[in-house]
C-alpha positions in Angstrom: 101.2 131.7 51.1 99.8 129.0 49.3 97.8 127.4 52.4 96.9 124.1 50.4 98.9 121.5 52.0 99.9 123.7 55.1 99.9 120.6 58.1 98.3 122.8 60.9 100.3 120.8 63.4 103.7 120.9 61.9 104.2 123.6 59.9 105.6 126.7 61.7 104.6 128.8 58.6 101.3 129.4 59.9 102.3 130.2 64.0 102.4 134.2 63.5 99.3 134.4 61.4 96.5 131.1 62.1 93.8 133.7 61.3 94.3 133.9 57.7 95.1 129.9 57.5 92.1 129.6 59.0 90.4 132.6 56.9 91.6 130.8 53.7 89.9 127.4 55.4 86.5 129.1 56.0 86.5 130.4 52.4 85.7 126.7 51.9 83.3 126.0 54.4 82.6 125.6 57.6 83.3 122.0 58.4 87.2 121.0 55.8 88.4 117.9 55.3 92.3 118.4 55.8 94.8 116.8 52.9 96.9 115.2 55.9 96.6 113.1 59.4 92.4 111.7 58.6 91.7 115.1 59.5 88.9 117.5 59.6 89.5 121.6 60.8 85.7 122.9 62.4 86.6 126.6 61.5 82.5 128.0 62.3 80.8 129.7 65.7 78.5 126.9 65.5 79.9 124.2 64.7 82.6 123.8 66.6 79.7 125.0 69.8 78.3 121.8 68.3 81.6 119.3 68.4 82.0 120.7 72.2 78.9 120.1 73.0 78.4 116.2 71.4 80.1 113.9 73.5 78.5 110.8 72.2 79.8 111.3 68.4 83.3 113.1 69.8 85.7 111.9 72.1 88.2 114.5 73.8 91.2 111.3 74.4 92.9 114.0 71.9 92.8 116.8 73.2 96.6 117.5 73.8 97.3 115.5 70.9 95.1 116.6 68.6 95.5 115.4 64.5 99.3 113.7 67.0 97.6 110.9 68.0 98.2 107.5 67.4 95.5 105.1 67.7 97.0 101.2 69.1 94.5 100.6 66.7 92.9 100.7 62.9 88.9 102.0 63.5 86.6 99.7 61.4 82.9 100.6 60.9 81.1 103.4 62.3 81.6 103.3 66.2 84.0 102.8 67.6 83.7 104.2 71.0 84.4 100.9 72.8 87.6 100.8 71.0 89.1 104.2 72.1 88.3 104.0 75.3 90.1 99.9 75.7 93.0 101.8 74.4 93.0 105.2 76.3 95.7 103.6 77.9 98.4 103.3 75.4 97.2 106.6 73.6 99.5 109.7 75.3 98.4 112.2 77.4 94.8 110.7 77.6 94.9 110.1 81.7 94.8 114.3 81.7 91.6 115.9 83.3 90.8 117.5 79.6 91.1 114.5 77.3 88.7 111.9 80.4 84.8 111.8 79.3 81.6 110.5 81.5 81.9 109.9 84.8 85.6 110.0 85.2 85.8 113.5 84.3 83.4 113.8 86.4 85.3 112.6 89.6 88.1 114.9 88.6 86.6 117.9 88.0 84.7 118.0 91.1 88.3 117.9 92.7 89.3 120.8 91.2 85.8 122.7 91.9 86.0 122.9 95.4 89.5 125.2 95.0 87.3 127.5 92.4 84.7 128.7 94.8 83.5 132.4 94.7 84.6 132.2 97.8 87.6 130.5 97.6 89.0 132.9 95.0 87.6 135.7 97.1 89.4 134.7 100.3 92.7 134.4 97.0 92.0 138.5 96.2 94.7 140.3 98.5 97.2 137.7 97.2 96.6 138.1 93.7 97.1 141.8 94.3 100.2 141.4 96.8 101.4 139.2 93.5 101.4 142.4 91.0 102.6 144.7 93.0 105.6 142.7 93.9 106.5 141.8 90.3 106.0 145.3 89.3 108.5 146.5 91.7 111.1 144.4 90.0 111.0 146.1 87.3 109.2 149.4 87.9 112.1 151.7 88.0 114.0 150.3 84.5 110.8 152.0 82.9 111.0 148.6 80.0 109.7 145.3 80.9 109.6 141.8 78.7 106.0 141.2 80.4 105.9 137.7 78.7 108.9 136.6 80.5 109.1 139.2 83.3 105.1 139.8 84.8 102.9 137.6 83.1 104.9 134.1 83.4 106.0 134.2 87.0 102.7 136.0 87.6 101.0 132.8 87.0 102.8 130.0 88.4 103.2 132.5 91.4 99.2 132.9 91.6 98.9 128.5 91.4 101.5 128.6 94.1 99.1 130.5 96.1 95.4 128.6 95.1 97.4 125.8 96.3 98.6 127.0 99.4 102.4 126.2 98.8 104.9 127.9 101.4 106.8 130.9 100.2 110.0 128.4 99.6 108.4 125.9 97.4 106.4 128.8 95.3 109.6 130.7 94.7 110.8 126.7 93.1 108.1 126.7 91.1 108.5 130.5 89.8 111.8 128.7 88.8 111.4 126.1 87.4 108.3 126.5 85.0 109.7 130.2 83.9 109.7 130.0 79.7 108.3 126.3 80.0 106.1 125.7 76.5 103.2 123.4 76.4 103.3 121.1 73.7 106.1 122.7 71.3 105.5 121.4 67.0 108.7 119.4 67.1 108.7 117.9 71.2 109.1 114.2 71.1 107.3 112.2 73.9 110.1 112.3 75.0 111.0 115.7 75.0 107.5 116.4 77.2 108.2 114.0 79.6 111.4 116.4 80.3 108.7 119.0 81.0 109.4 121.1 84.6 105.9 119.9 85.8 107.2 116.4 86.1 109.3 117.6 89.3 106.6 120.2 90.2 104.9 117.0 90.3 106.7 114.7 92.3 107.7 117.5 95.2 103.5 117.7 94.8 103.2 114.1 95.2 104.9 114.0 98.7 103.2 117.0 99.7 100.3 115.1 98.9 101.2 111.4 100.2 102.3 113.0 103.8 99.1 115.1 104.3 97.0 111.2 103.9 99.3 109.6 106.0 98.4 112.1 108.4 95.1 111.9 108.3 95.3 108.3 109.2 93.3 107.3 112.3 96.5 104.9 113.4 97.8 108.6 113.9 95.0 110.1 115.5 96.8 111.2 118.7 99.4 112.9 117.2 97.6 114.2 114.3 97.3 118.3 115.7 101.9 117.8 115.4 101.8 116.2 112.0 98.7 117.6 109.8 99.2 121.7 108.2 96.1 122.6 107.8 96.0 123.8 104.8 94.4 123.7 101.2 97.0 120.7 99.9 95.1 119.0 103.8 91.6 119.2 102.5 92.5 117.5 99.1 94.9 115.1 100.7 90.8 114.4 102.2 88.8 114.8 99.2 86.4 112.3 97.9 84.3 111.5 94.7 81.2 112.6 94.8 80.3 108.3 95.9 82.5 108.6 98.6 85.4 106.9 97.5 88.8 108.4 97.1 91.1 109.9 94.4 94.6 107.6 94.2 97.8 110.3 94.9 98.1 109.7 91.3 95.1 111.3 90.3 95.4 114.1 93.2 99.0 114.7 92.4 97.9 114.8 88.4 95.2 117.9 88.8 97.9 120.2 91.2 100.3 119.6 88.6 97.6 120.4 85.5 97.6 123.9 87.2 100.0 124.5 86.7 100.5 123.1 82.8 97.1 124.7 82.5 96.7 128.0 84.8 99.9 128.9 84.5 100.5 129.7 80.3 97.7 130.7 79.4 97.2 133.5 82.1 100.5 134.6 80.9 99.4 134.9 76.6 96.8 136.3 77.1 98.1 138.8 78.8 101.5 139.3 76.3 97.9 139.3 73.5 96.4 141.8 75.7 99.2 144.4 76.1 99.8 144.2 72.5 96.9 145.8 72.1 97.0 148.1 74.5 100.9 149.4 73.7 99.5 149.9 69.9 96.2 151.0 70.5 96.8 154.5 72.5 93.4 155.5 72.3 92.1 152.1 73.8 94.9 152.7 76.5 93.1 155.9 77.3 89.6 154.2 77.5 91.0 151.6 79.8 93.2 154.7 82.2 89.9 156.7 82.7 87.4 154.4 83.4 88.8 151.0 84.8 85.6 149.2 85.0 86.0 149.0 80.9 88.8 146.3 81.6 86.6 143.6 82.1 84.8 144.4 78.8 88.6 144.8 77.3 89.3 141.3 78.6 86.2 139.7 76.3 86.6 141.1 73.3 90.8 140.0 73.7 89.6 136.8 74.1 87.3 136.5 71.3 90.0 138.6 69.0 93.0 137.1 70.3 92.9 134.6 73.0 95.2 132.0 74.7 94.2 129.1 72.9 94.4 128.4 69.5 93.5 124.5 69.0 92.0 121.3 71.1 91.7 117.5 69.6 88.6 115.7 69.0 88.4 111.9 67.8 84.7 111.2 65.8 83.8 107.8 67.6 80.3 107.6 66.0 79.9 108.3 62.4 77.6 111.2 62.0 77.4 114.4 59.8 78.6 118.0 61.1 77.9 121.3 59.0 76.5 119.4 55.8 80.5 116.9 55.4 79.9 113.0 56.8 82.5 112.2 59.5 83.6 108.8 59.7 84.6 107.0 62.3 88.1 107.6 63.3 88.7 110.6 61.7 90.6 113.3 63.7 88.7 116.6 64.4 91.2 120.0 64.3 89.1 122.0 66.8 89.7 126.0 66.5 88.8 128.3 69.5 90.2 130.8 68.0 88.6 130.1 64.4 85.1 129.9 65.8 85.4 133.3 67.4 86.0 135.0 64.2 83.3 133.8 62.1 81.8 136.4 60.6 78.6 135.0 60.4 78.5 135.4 64.5 80.7 138.4 64.7 80.4 140.8 61.7 83.9 142.6 61.6 85.9 139.8 62.7 89.1 141.8 62.4 88.5 144.3 64.3 89.1 145.0 68.2 85.1 146.2 69.3 85.0 146.4 72.6 80.9 147.9 72.3 80.4 144.1 70.4 77.3 143.4 71.7 76.9 140.2 73.6 80.9 139.8 73.8 81.1 136.7 76.6 79.7 134.4 73.3 83.2 133.4 72.6 84.1 130.4 72.6 87.8 131.1 74.6 86.8 128.4 77.2 85.0 126.1 75.5 81.5 124.8 76.3 79.7 122.1 78.1 81.5 119.7 80.4 85.3 120.7 79.0 84.4 124.4 79.5 87.5 125.8 81.7 87.1 125.3 85.2 89.9 128.2 86.0 88.2 130.8 84.0 86.4 132.5 86.5 90.2 132.8 88.3 91.6 134.1 84.9 89.4 136.8 84.0 90.5 138.3 88.3 94.1 137.3 87.6 93.9 139.8 84.0 92.2 142.2 85.3 93.3 142.6 88.2 97.4 142.3 86.3 96.0 145.2 83.7 94.2 147.6 86.2 97.6 147.5 88.3 100.4 148.0 85.2 98.6 150.7 83.5 98.5 152.3 87.0 101.9 152.3 87.7 103.1 152.7 84.0 102.0 155.4 81.8 102.2 156.5 78.8 102.9 151.9 77.0 104.7 151.8 74.6 106.6 149.1 72.0 109.8 149.6 72.5 111.3 150.0 68.5 114.5 148.1 69.3 112.9 144.9 69.4 109.4 145.2 67.8 110.5 147.6 64.8 109.2 151.1 64.3 104.7 151.8 63.4 104.5 150.1 60.2 107.3 147.8 60.1 106.6 146.0 63.4 107.9 142.6 64.2 106.5 139.8 66.6 107.2 136.4 67.3 105.8 133.4 68.3 106.4 130.1 70.2 105.8 127.2 67.6 102.7 125.5 68.8 99.8 124.5 68.0 98.1 124.8 70.9 98.5 128.8 72.5 98.8 131.8 70.6 101.9 132.3 72.1 104.3 135.4 71.9 107.7 135.2 72.5 108.0 138.0 74.3 106.6 142.0 73.9 108.9 144.1 74.8 107.5 147.0 76.5 108.8 151.0 77.4 106.6 153.2 79.4 107.0 156.4 82.4 107.5 155.0 85.4 104.8 156.3 88.2 
């Protein structure tokens, strides 16, 4: 197909094989002006790191909307940083932690950081195992499963529920509400996005956090033992920023809801991408069964080879030069983790899945710099635990030919989103152990 005028943000023909599109762009250079949206694509590994680390010249304010961002002003001159920040309240989704910057971003991140300490993740490990076993029990006897719908999706939602210490009732509600959700579909309007199931989840979280904050008020000290739930949400309700100030309830709720949006779907999609490899590479499946320690290595190469995140947005706020190309203030940046991870200058023979590749953890699947994914340690634990338990209880894992076709003529469908590498389904057959 012709990629000359293909629009990354709206063209569904790019969804099934984004790697081919990025290879096409890379043939033009590592930083490539696009014929639409006043945008530039960054497809080189070193150049992508440079953008991720350079918060002076590149703003994260459009991390969610990318090239679709609508600015409420016309960029003029070589420095629009002040105008951009002043317009934050008028830019869609610019109030998310991934789109914030500077002290504001650091403050929000400090609240989330208390959920991802090594001790907290260690405490969570038994629940990761129990959740995996419980979900496998639901389909184990059938000898077949859609790993996206029946395992990955609910697993991510239930783990985030456990991370937040939600009740069993709320845990199941979140699982039900978030089933089949998709962030930033290509044809979604802002109104469509506001209908996202995360909205009712956020309302519930707001109520729970608000009640805990009220219960901790000094005037209610005599009743505190009756009113306060000593749980993780109570810790969040009492959390303060590094300077001692308190986050608003809206900020706390937004952070909790963000965990579901960011943590649930990325883990689901990474698992599906991983089992696509496991089901089509019997040699790799056998190697992981023979030595479970190789699972961690498998995950790192998977993150490089076909990670969950395809792209994120940046906008140039100060005119600069990147990869020998001048980028004017106001230019949208298509920054792709996926493209950087297949840059042959950094990863020789990038189209090959190679678990013996040197320096495996140097992929950019979780980003770099201030916006490095804070949930990366949990994501690695989730995926490792899941692969280990699924392999232990499912032998001879293979693709369902009824759904995906015979070897040599496989069929896979991906969700129409420019953000995630997201299989719509992955139907597996297996011999129950």
